[in-house]
LUMNUSE-308263 format. One line per field, with one value per residue: residue number from 1; x, y, z of N, C-alpha, C in turn; residue in one letter. Coordinates in Angstrom, 1 decimal. Example, Ala and Ser with C-alpha at 12.3 -4.5 7.8 and 13.67 -1.06 7.14 Angstrom:
2
i [1_2]
n_east [13.2_12.8]
n_north [-5.7_-2.2]
n_up [7.8_7.1]
ca_east [12.3_13.7]
ca_north [-4.5_-1.1]
ca_up [7.8_7.1]
c_east [13.2_12.9]
c_north [-3.3_0.0]
c_up [7.8_7.9]
aa [A_S]
% end
This chain:
246
i [1_2_3_4_5_6_7_8_9_10_11_12_13_14_15_16_17_18_19_20_21_22_23_24_25_26_27_28_29_30_31_32_33_34_35_36_37_38_39_40_41_42_43_44_45_46_47_48_49_50_51_52_53_54_55_56_57_58_59_60_61_62_63_64_65_66_67_68_69_70_71_72_73_74_75_76_77_78_79_80_81_82_83_84_85_86_87_88_89_90_91_92_93_94_95_96_97_98_99_100_101_102_103_104_105_106_107_108_109_110_111_112_113_114_115_116_117_118_119_120_121_122_123_124_125_126_127_128_129_130_131_132_133_134_135_136_137_138_139_140_141_142_143_144_145_146_147_148_149_150_151_152_153_154_155_156_157_158_159_160_161_162_163_164_165_166_167_168_169_170_171_172_173_174_175_176_177_178_179_180_181_182_183_184_185_186_187_188_189_190_191_192_193_194_195_196_197_198_199_200_201_202_203_204_205_206_207_208_209_210_211_212_213_214_215_216_217_218_219_220_221_222_223_224_225_226_227_228_229_230_231_232_233_234_235_236_237_238_239_240_241_242_243_244_245_246]
n_east [2.7_1.0_-3.1_-5.0_-7.7_-7.6_-5.0_-6.0_-8.1_-6.5_-5.1_-7.4_-7.3_-5.2_-5.9_-8.2_-10.1_-12.8_-12.7_-14.5_-17.2_-19.1_-18.6_-16.9_-14.1_-12.0_-10.5_-7.6_-8.0_-7.6_-5.9_-3.0_-3.1_-2.9_-0.7_0.7_0.2_2.8_4.6_4.8_5.1_7.7_8.7_8.4_9.1_7.8_5.7_4.5_5.7_4.5_2.1_1.3_2.5_0.1_-2.1_-1.2_-0.9_-3.8_-5.0_-4.0_-4.9_-7.5_-7.2_-6.5_-9.2_-11.0_-9.9_-10.4_-13.1_-12.9_-12.4_-13.3_-15.6_-14.6_-13.9_-14.2_-13.7_-10.7_-9.7_-10.1_-10.1_-10.4_-8.3_-6.5_-3.3_-2.2_-0.2_2.0_0.5_-2.7_-4.8_-4.6_-5.8_-5.3_-5.4_-3.1_-2.8_-1.1_-0.7_1.6_5.1_7.5_9.6_9.0_11.4_11.3_9.9_10.8_13.0_11.2_10.1_12.1_11.2_8.7_8.4_9.4_7.7_5.7_6.6_7.6_4.9_3.4_0.6_-0.8_-2.4_-0.8_-2.2_-1.6_-1.3_-0.6_0.6_0.8_2.9_4.3_5.6_6.2_8.2_7.3_4.8_5.3_6.3_4.9_3.0_4.0_4.8_1.4_1.6_3.0_1.6_-0.3_1.1_1.1_3.5_4.1_4.7_7.8_8.1_7.6_9.6_11.4_11.9_11.5_14.2_15.1_17.3_18.2_17.5_14.1_13.7_12.1_14.5_15.6_13.4_13.0_15.3_14.7_12.7_13.4_15.6_13.5_12.5_10.5_7.4_8.5_8.4_5.3_4.5_5.4_3.1_0.9_1.9_0.4_-2.8_-5.5_-7.1_-5.0_-4.2_-6.6_-7.2_-4.5_-5.4_-8.4_-7.3_-5.5_-7.4_-8.5_-6.8_-6.7_-8.5_-8.4_-7.3_-4.4_-2.1_0.6_3.7_5.4_1.7_-0.2_-2.3_-4.1_-6.3_-8.7_-6.7_-4.7_-1.6_0.9_4.5_7.5_7.3_9.1_9.6_8.1_6.0_4.4_4.1_2.5_0.2_-0.7_-1.3_-3.6_-5.3_-5.9_-6.6_-9.4_-11.0_-11.0]
n_north [-14.6_-15.6_-15.4_-13.7_-14.8_-17.7_-17.6_-16.7_-19.3_-21.5_-20.3_-20.3_-23.0_-23.7_-23.2_-24.9_-24.4_-24.4_-22.7_-22.2_-23.0_-23.0_-24.5_-27.1_-28.1_-30.8_-34.4_-34.3_-31.5_-30.0_-30.6_-29.9_-27.4_-26.8_-27.7_-25.8_-23.4_-23.2_-23.6_-21.2_-20.1_-20.3_-19.4_-16.6_-15.3_-13.3_-12.7_-13.5_-12.6_-10.2_-10.2_-11.0_-8.0_-7.0_-7.9_-7.8_-4.9_-4.3_-5.9_-4.2_-1.9_-3.0_-2.6_-0.5_0.8_-0.4_0.0_3.3_3.3_1.9_3.0_5.6_4.9_5.3_7.5_8.6_7.6_7.2_9.5_10.7_10.1_10.4_8.6_8.1_10.2_12.7_14.9_16.9_19.8_20.3_21.3_21.6_22.0_19.2_16.1_13.3_11.0_7.6_4.6_2.7_-0.1_0.3_-1.7_-1.7_-0.7_0.3_2.5_3.6_4.5_6.2_8.2_10.1_11.8_12.5_13.6_16.1_17.0_17.9_19.3_21.8_22.2_23.0_22.4_20.7_17.5_15.3_11.8_9.3_5.9_2.7_0.0_-2.3_-5.4_-7.0_-8.6_-9.6_-7.7_-5.6_-4.7_-4.1_-2.6_-0.7_-0.5_1.0_3.5_4.2_4.2_5.4_8.4_8.9_10.0_12.2_12.5_11.5_11.7_12.5_9.5_8.4_9.5_8.9_5.6_5.6_6.6_4.0_1.8_-2.0_-4.7_-4.2_-4.5_-5.1_-4.0_-1.9_-0.3_1.0_2.0_4.4_5.6_6.5_8.5_10.0_11.0_9.9_8.7_5.8_3.7_3.8_4.5_1.3_0.1_1.0_0.0_-2.8_-2.2_-3.1_-1.5_-0.6_-2.3_-3.5_-2.2_-1.2_-3.7_-2.8_-1.5_-3.0_-4.2_-1.8_-1.2_-3.5_-3.5_-2.1_-2.5_-1.7_-3.6_-4.2_-2.4_1.3_2.9_4.9_7.6_9.7_11.9_9.9_8.1_5.1_5.0_3.0_2.1_3.7_6.8_9.5_12.7_14.5_13.2_12.8_15.4_16.4_15.1_16.0_18.7_17.8_16.6_19.6_21.2_19.9_20.6_23.6]
n_up [-41.5_-39.0_-38.7_-37.1_-35.6_-35.9_-34.3_-32.1_-31.3_-30.7_-28.7_-27.5_-27.0_-26.2_-23.3_-22.2_-23.5_-25.4_-28.6_-31.1_-30.5_-31.0_-34.3_-33.0_-33.1_-34.5_-32.9_-34.0_-35.8_-33.1_-32.3_-34.5_-34.2_-31.7_-31.7_-34.5_-32.8_-29.8_-31.4_-32.6_-30.7_-30.2_-32.0_-31.7_-28.9_-27.5_-27.8_-25.8_-23.3_-24.1_-23.7_-20.8_-20.0_-21.1_-19.3_-16.8_-16.9_-17.2_-14.4_-13.0_-13.4_-12.5_-10.0_-9.3_-8.9_-7.5_-5.4_-5.9_-5.5_-2.6_-1.4_-1.0_-0.1_2.9_3.7_5.1_8.0_6.7_6.8_8.7_11.8_15.6_16.8_15.2_14.6_13.5_12.1_10.6_9.0_10.6_9.9_7.4_3.5_2.8_2.9_3.5_4.0_4.9_5.0_7.4_8.1_10.3_10.3_7.9_5.4_3.0_3.6_5.6_4.4_2.3_4.2_4.7_2.6_3.0_5.1_4.3_2.6_3.2_5.4_4.2_2.2_4.0_4.2_4.7_6.0_8.0_7.6_9.8_9.6_11.7_10.9_10.9_9.4_9.2_11.3_14.1_16.2_14.7_15.3_18.1_18.1_16.4_19.0_20.6_19.4_19.7_22.5_22.9_22.5_23.8_26.0_24.0_23.2_20.0_17.4_18.5_19.4_16.9_14.8_16.5_15.8_12.8_12.5_13.0_13.0_12.7_14.8_16.5_20.2_23.5_24.6_22.5_22.2_24.7_25.5_23.1_24.1_26.2_25.2_24.6_26.3_27.0_29.7_30.5_32.5_32.7_30.2_29.0_30.1_29.4_26.4_26.9_26.9_26.3_24.6_23.1_21.7_20.2_18.5_16.5_15.2_13.8_12.1_11.1_9.5_7.4_6.2_4.7_3.8_2.0_0.0_0.7_0.3_0.8_2.3_1.9_1.8_0.9_0.5_-1.0_-2.0_-4.1_-4.7_-4.1_-4.2_-4.5_-2.9_-2.1_-2.1_-4.4_-4.5_-6.1_-7.4_-5.6_-4.6_-7.0_-6.2_-4.5_-5.7_-7.8_-6.5_-5.1_-7.0_-8.3_-6.5_-6.6]
ca_east [2.4_-0.7_-3.8_-5.1_-8.9_-6.9_-4.3_-7.6_-8.5_-4.8_-5.2_-8.3_-7.7_-4.1_-6.6_-9.1_-11.7_-12.9_-13.5_-15.0_-18.2_-20.4_-18.4_-15.5_-12.5_-11.8_-9.1_-6.8_-7.4_-7.5_-4.2_-2.4_-3.7_-2.1_1.3_0.6_0.4_3.2_5.6_4.2_5.1_9.0_9.9_8.2_8.2_7.7_3.8_4.2_5.8_3.5_-0.1_1.7_2.2_-0.6_-2.8_-0.6_-1.6_-5.2_-4.9_-3.6_-6.0_-8.5_-7.1_-6.7_-10.1_-12.0_-9.6_-11.1_-14.7_-13.4_-11.4_-14.9_-16.5_-14.5_-13.5_-14.6_-12.6_-9.6_-8.9_-10.7_-10.9_-10.3_-7.7_-5.4_-2.2_-1.9_1.4_1.9_-0.8_-3.4_-6.5_-4.2_-6.6_-5.1_-5.2_-2.5_-2.9_-0.3_0.6_3.2_5.5_8.5_10.5_9.4_13.2_10.4_8.2_12.2_13.5_10.4_10.1_12.2_11.0_7.3_8.3_10.3_7.0_4.1_6.6_7.7_3.9_2.6_-1.2_-0.9_-2.7_-0.5_-2.6_-0.6_-1.7_0.6_0.5_2.1_2.5_5.9_5.8_5.6_8.7_6.3_3.5_5.6_6.5_3.2_1.9_4.6_3.9_0.6_2.1_4.5_0.5_-0.7_1.4_2.0_4.5_3.6_6.0_9.7_8.8_7.3_10.7_12.9_11.5_11.9_15.2_15.6_18.1_18.6_15.7_13.1_13.1_12.2_15.6_15.4_12.1_12.6_16.0_14.4_11.9_14.2_15.8_12.4_12.0_9.2_8.0_8.7_7.0_3.4_4.7_5.2_1.5_0.3_1.3_-0.2_-4.0_-5.9_-7.9_-4.6_-4.8_-7.7_-7.1_-4.8_-6.6_-9.2_-6.3_-5.3_-8.7_-9.5_-6.7_-6.8_-10.0_-8.7_-5.8_-3.1_-1.3_2.5_4.3_4.1_0.5_-0.9_-3.8_-4.0_-7.8_-9.7_-6.4_-4.2_-0.2_1.4_6.0_8.3_7.0_9.0_8.9_7.5_4.7_3.4_3.7_1.7_-0.4_-1.5_-1.6_-3.5_-6.0_-6.6_-6.9_-10.8_-11.1_-10.8]
ca_north [-14.1_-15.9_-14.3_-13.5_-15.9_-18.7_-17.4_-17.1_-20.6_-21.9_-20.5_-21.2_-25.0_-24.2_-22.7_-26.0_-24.3_-23.9_-21.1_-22.4_-23.6_-23.2_-26.2_-27.6_-28.5_-32.7_-34.0_-33.8_-30.2_-28.9_-31.2_-29.1_-26.0_-26.9_-27.3_-24.4_-22.0_-23.7_-23.2_-20.1_-19.0_-20.3_-18.3_-15.3_-14.9_-11.7_-12.2_-14.2_-10.4_-8.3_-10.4_-10.7_-6.8_-6.6_-8.3_-6.8_-3.2_-4.9_-5.9_-2.9_-0.6_-2.7_-2.9_1.4_1.6_-1.1_0.6_3.9_3.1_1.5_5.2_6.6_4.4_4.9_8.7_9.5_6.3_7.1_10.8_12.2_8.9_10.6_8.4_8.4_10.8_13.1_15.2_18.2_20.9_19.6_22.0_21.2_21.6_18.3_15.7_12.5_9.3_5.9_3.4_2.2_-0.5_0.5_-2.3_-1.4_-0.3_1.2_3.3_4.8_5.5_7.6_9.4_12.3_12.3_12.7_14.5_16.8_17.5_18.8_20.9_22.6_23.4_24.2_23.0_19.0_17.1_13.6_10.7_7.8_4.5_1.9_-0.6_-3.6_-6.8_-7.9_-9.6_-9.3_-6.3_-4.6_-5.1_-3.9_-1.3_-0.2_-0.6_1.9_4.6_4.5_4.1_7.1_9.0_9.4_11.1_13.5_12.9_10.6_12.4_11.9_7.9_7.5_10.2_8.0_4.7_5.4_5.9_3.3_0.5_-3.5_-5.2_-3.4_-5.4_-4.2_-3.1_-0.9_0.9_1.5_3.2_5.2_6.3_7.4_9.6_11.1_12.1_9.3_8.0_4.8_2.7_4.3_3.6_0.5_-0.5_0.9_-0.9_-3.8_-2.5_-4.3_-1.4_0.3_-3.8_-3.2_-0.4_-1.5_-4.7_-2.0_0.1_-3.8_-4.7_-1.4_-1.1_-5.0_-3.4_-0.9_-3.3_-2.3_-5.7_-3.8_-0.6_1.6_2.5_6.2_8.2_11.3_11.9_9.3_7.1_4.6_5.3_2.9_2.4_4.6_7.8_10.5_13.9_15.1_12.1_13.6_16.6_16.7_14.0_17.2_19.7_16.7_17.1_20.7_21.5_19.9_21.8_25.2]
ca_up [-39.9_-38.2_-38.4_-35.7_-36.1_-35.6_-32.9_-30.3_-31.1_-30.0_-27.5_-26.5_-26.6_-25.2_-21.9_-22.1_-23.1_-27.8_-29.1_-31.7_-29.6_-32.5_-34.7_-32.7_-33.9_-34.4_-32.1_-34.6_-36.4_-32.0_-32.3_-35.3_-33.9_-30.1_-32.9_-34.2_-31.9_-30.0_-32.6_-32.9_-29.0_-29.8_-32.6_-31.7_-27.2_-27.2_-27.4_-24.8_-22.6_-23.9_-23.7_-19.9_-19.0_-21.5_-18.8_-15.9_-16.8_-17.3_-13.6_-11.9_-13.5_-12.3_-8.9_-8.8_-9.4_-6.7_-4.1_-6.0_-4.3_-1.9_-0.3_-1.3_0.9_3.5_3.3_6.7_8.9_6.4_7.4_10.4_12.9_16.1_17.2_14.6_14.7_12.8_11.3_9.3_9.4_11.1_9.6_6.2_3.3_1.3_3.4_3.1_4.4_4.8_5.7_7.5_9.3_11.3_9.4_6.5_4.6_2.2_4.9_6.2_2.7_1.7_5.4_4.9_1.9_2.7_6.1_4.3_1.8_4.5_5.7_2.9_1.4_4.8_4.4_4.7_6.3_7.4_8.9_9.6_9.7_12.2_9.6_10.8_8.7_9.4_12.1_16.1_16.5_13.9_16.2_19.2_17.6_16.6_20.1_21.4_19.5_20.3_23.8_23.2_21.9_24.9_26.4_23.5_22.4_19.2_16.7_18.9_19.1_15.7_14.3_16.3_14.8_11.4_12.1_14.2_12.4_14.0_15.5_17.7_21.6_24.9_25.0_21.6_22.3_27.0_25.1_22.3_24.8_27.4_24.5_23.8_27.5_27.4_31.0_30.4_33.2_32.1_27.7_28.9_30.8_28.2_25.4_27.5_27.8_25.2_23.5_22.0_20.2_19.3_17.4_15.8_14.7_13.3_11.1_9.8_8.5_7.4_5.2_3.8_2.7_0.4_-0.4_0.8_0.3_1.6_3.1_2.6_1.0_1.0_0.3_-1.9_-2.7_-4.5_-4.9_-4.2_-4.6_-3.6_-2.8_-1.7_-3.3_-4.7_-4.6_-7.6_-7.1_-4.0_-5.2_-7.8_-6.2_-3.9_-6.9_-8.2_-5.3_-4.7_-8.8_-7.7_-4.8_-6.6]
c_east [0.9_-1.3_-4.5_-6.6_-8.4_-5.6_-5.5_-8.0_-7.6_-5.2_-6.2_-8.7_-6.3_-4.8_-7.2_-9.5_-12.3_-13.3_-14.1_-16.3_-19.4_-20.4_-16.7_-14.7_-12.4_-10.6_-8.1_-6.0_-7.0_-6.3_-3.1_-2.5_-2.4_-0.4_1.2_1.0_2.0_4.5_5.6_4.9_6.8_9.2_8.9_7.9_8.5_6.5_3.4_3.8_5.3_2.2_0.3_2.0_0.9_-1.7_-2.4_-1.2_-3.3_-6.3_-5.2_-4.8_-8.0_-8.8_-7.3_-8.4_-11.3_-11.3_-10.2_-12.6_-14.8_-12.6_-11.7_-15.6_-16.2_-14.0_-13.3_-13.0_-11.3_-9.1_-9.2_-11.3_-9.9_-9.3_-6.4_-4.5_-2.0_-0.6_0.7_1.0_-2.4_-5.4_-5.6_-5.2_-6.9_-5.1_-4.4_-2.1_-2.3_-0.5_0.7_3.4_6.6_9.4_10.5_10.9_12.4_10.0_9.4_12.8_12.5_10.3_11.0_11.5_9.4_7.4_8.8_8.8_6.0_5.0_6.8_6.2_3.4_1.0_-1.5_-1.1_-1.5_-0.9_-1.2_-1.4_-0.3_-0.1_0.9_2.9_3.7_6.7_5.5_6.7_8.1_5.4_4.1_6.4_5.5_2.6_3.2_4.6_2.9_0.4_2.2_2.6_0.0_0.0_2.4_3.3_4.7_4.9_7.0_9.3_8.2_9.1_11.2_12.7_11.9_12.9_16.0_16.4_18.7_17.1_15.2_13.3_12.3_13.4_15.6_14.3_12.4_14.6_16.1_13.4_11.8_14.3_14.9_11.5_10.7_9.1_7.6_7.9_5.1_4.1_4.6_3.6_0.7_0.2_1.2_-2.3_-3.9_-6.8_-6.4_-3.8_-5.6_-7.9_-5.1_-5.0_-7.4_-8.3_-6.2_-6.1_-9.0_-7.4_-6.5_-7.8_-10.0_-7.7_-5.0_-2.4_0.4_2.0_5.2_3.3_-0.7_-1.5_-4.5_-5.6_-8.2_-8.1_-4.8_-1.8_0.9_3.3_6.2_8.4_8.1_8.4_8.5_6.6_4.3_2.7_2.4_0.3_-1.3_-1.7_-3.1_-5.4_-7.2_-7.1_-9.6_-10.9_-12.0_-11.7]
c_north [-15.3_-14.6_-14.9_-14.7_-17.1_-18.7_-17.8_-18.9_-21.8_-21.4_-20.8_-22.6_-24.7_-24.5_-23.8_-25.7_-24.6_-22.2_-21.2_-23.1_-24.0_-24.4_-26.2_-29.0_-30.4_-32.4_-33.3_-32.5_-29.8_-29.8_-30.0_-28.1_-25.9_-27.0_-25.9_-23.0_-22.6_-23.1_-21.1_-19.2_-19.2_-19.7_-16.9_-14.7_-13.8_-11.6_-12.9_-13.0_-9.9_-9.5_-11.1_-9.5_-6.8_-7.3_-7.9_-5.5_-3.3_-4.9_-5.0_-1.9_-1.0_-2.9_-2.0_1.1_0.4_-0.4_1.8_4.1_3.0_3.0_5.3_5.9_5.0_5.8_9.0_8.4_6.8_8.6_11.0_10.7_9.2_9.9_7.7_9.4_11.3_14.4_16.2_19.5_19.9_20.1_22.1_21.5_19.7_17.3_14.1_11.5_7.7_5.4_2.5_0.3_0.0_-0.6_-2.3_-0.7_0.5_2.5_4.2_5.1_6.5_8.1_10.4_12.3_12.8_14.0_16.6_18.0_18.5_19.6_22.0_23.5_24.3_23.7_21.5_18.8_15.9_13.4_9.8_7.1_3.5_0.8_-2.3_-5.1_-7.0_-8.5_-8.9_-7.8_-5.3_-4.1_-4.2_-2.7_0.0_0.6_0.7_3.1_5.1_4.8_6.3_8.5_9.4_10.4_12.5_14.0_11.2_10.8_12.3_10.4_7.7_8.6_8.8_6.1_4.8_5.3_5.0_2.0_-1.0_-3.7_-4.1_-4.0_-4.6_-3.0_-2.0_0.3_1.4_2.6_4.6_5.9_7.3_8.8_10.4_11.5_11.3_8.9_6.5_3.7_3.0_4.0_2.0_-0.9_0.5_0.4_-2.0_-4.0_-2.7_-3.2_-1.1_-1.5_-4.0_-3.2_-0.5_-2.9_-4.2_-1.6_-2.1_-4.8_-3.1_-1.2_-2.4_-4.8_-3.0_-1.5_-2.6_-3.9_-5.0_-2.1_0.1_2.0_4.2_5.9_9.4_11.3_10.9_8.1_7.1_4.8_4.4_2.6_3.4_5.2_8.6_11.6_15.0_14.7_12.6_15.1_17.3_16.8_15.7_18.3_19.1_17.3_18.5_21.1_21.4_20.1_23.1_24.9]
c_up [-39.7_-38.8_-36.9_-35.1_-35.2_-34.8_-31.2_-30.1_-30.7_-28.8_-26.2_-26.0_-26.3_-23.4_-21.2_-22.6_-25.7_-28.5_-30.2_-31.9_-31.0_-33.2_-34.4_-33.8_-34.1_-33.0_-33.0_-36.1_-35.0_-32.6_-32.7_-34.9_-32.4_-30.9_-33.1_-33.1_-30.3_-30.8_-33.0_-31.7_-28.8_-30.8_-32.9_-30.3_-26.7_-27.7_-26.6_-23.4_-22.4_-24.4_-21.8_-19.4_-19.6_-20.0_-16.8_-15.8_-16.8_-15.0_-12.3_-12.3_-13.0_-10.9_-8.5_-8.6_-8.7_-5.2_-4.0_-5.0_-3.1_-0.4_-0.7_-0.7_2.6_4.3_4.4_7.2_8.2_6.8_8.4_11.3_14.2_16.6_15.9_14.2_13.6_13.1_10.6_9.9_10.2_10.7_8.0_4.8_2.1_2.1_2.2_3.8_4.3_5.8_5.3_8.3_9.4_10.6_8.2_6.3_3.9_2.6_5.4_5.2_2.5_3.4_5.4_3.8_2.0_4.4_5.0_3.0_1.7_4.6_4.9_2.4_2.2_5.6_4.2_5.7_7.0_8.6_9.0_10.7_10.0_11.5_9.8_10.4_8.9_10.4_13.4_16.8_15.5_14.6_17.5_19.5_17.0_18.3_20.8_20.8_20.1_21.3_24.0_22.9_22.8_26.0_25.5_22.9_20.8_17.8_17.4_18.7_18.2_14.3_14.7_16.5_14.1_11.6_13.2_13.5_13.2_13.5_16.7_19.3_22.3_24.2_23.8_21.5_23.9_26.2_24.3_23.0_25.8_26.5_24.2_24.9_27.2_28.8_31.5_30.6_33.0_30.6_27.9_29.5_29.3_27.0_25.8_27.3_26.2_23.8_22.3_21.2_19.3_18.6_16.3_15.0_13.6_11.5_10.3_8.5_7.7_6.5_3.7_3.2_1.4_-0.1_-1.0_0.9_0.5_2.0_2.5_1.1_1.1_0.0_0.0_-2.4_-2.8_-4.6_-4.1_-4.6_-3.7_-3.5_-1.8_-2.4_-3.3_-4.6_-5.1_-7.7_-6.1_-3.9_-6.3_-7.6_-4.8_-4.6_-7.4_-7.7_-4.7_-6.3_-8.5_-7.1_-5.2_-8.2]
aa [X_X_X_X_X_X_X_X_X_X_X_X_X_X_X_X_X_X_X_X_X_X_X_X_X_X_X_X_X_X_X_X_X_X_X_X_X_X_X_X_X_X_X_X_X_X_X_X_X_X_X_X_X_X_X_X_X_X_X_X_X_X_X_X_X_X_X_X_X_X_X_X_X_X_X_X_X_X_X_X_X_X_X_X_X_X_X_X_X_X_X_X_X_X_X_X_X_X_X_X_X_X_X_X_X_X_X_X_X_X_X_X_X_X_X_X_X_X_X_X_X_X_X_X_X_X_X_X_X_X_X_X_X_X_X_X_X_X_X_X_X_X_X_X_X_X_X_X_X_X_X_X_X_X_X_X_X_X_X_X_X_X_X_X_X_X_X_X_X_X_X_X_X_X_X_X_X_X_X_X_X_X_X_X_X_X_X_X_X_X_X_X_X_X_X_X_X_X_X_X_X_X_X_X_X_X_X_X_X_X_X_X_X_X_X_X_X_X_X_X_X_X_X_X_X_X_X_X_X_X_X_X_X_X_X_X_X_X_X_X_X_X_X_X_X_X]
% end
């Protein structure tokens, strides 16, 4: 088995550096080490996988720590921005913040789970961040939901858009809004107002700042949980926040 020191030297050389800056290898020695490292990698491909897994774990830990700091710095705007729609219990003791996109299949997959957990718990605030990152149709859907908020029917339009499958165009929005008993002409007029578009831009900037690189992304306490979260993970995160408060 290759000694760790030689392995380190070889990797350093392959990356274009010198692992022995104080005692550099001759060109012939460097070539020999490179050949040896290549042979080791051919004979032991699992070493590459182990290195990649270690690097990925390190990057994930760094991203989690960075997100934690950004969440702490943005706590008020994440959880208590009066412009954000709030479902669940508005006076709940735990807040879940969700960044989502109506065209995201994982958001749709998670929607029912989140709804059931929030309703069953009874003491969770669900702050919804319209985060339309998947194109113009996503933007139109978010504008429709925020326009419905002005008629006191955000939840109805939100649920309808989450349940919708297929293209989200003007016809689909009108059909869903009509079914939700919204004033459709008013909805369309509000969708065109600059302040709603500015609201979306503000949330997009906020999401990027805290490292929400995809949807859905959940903020619970000081953690970001990416992806279509399952019920057990949600319940555990809620319990963890409560435990810290007690």
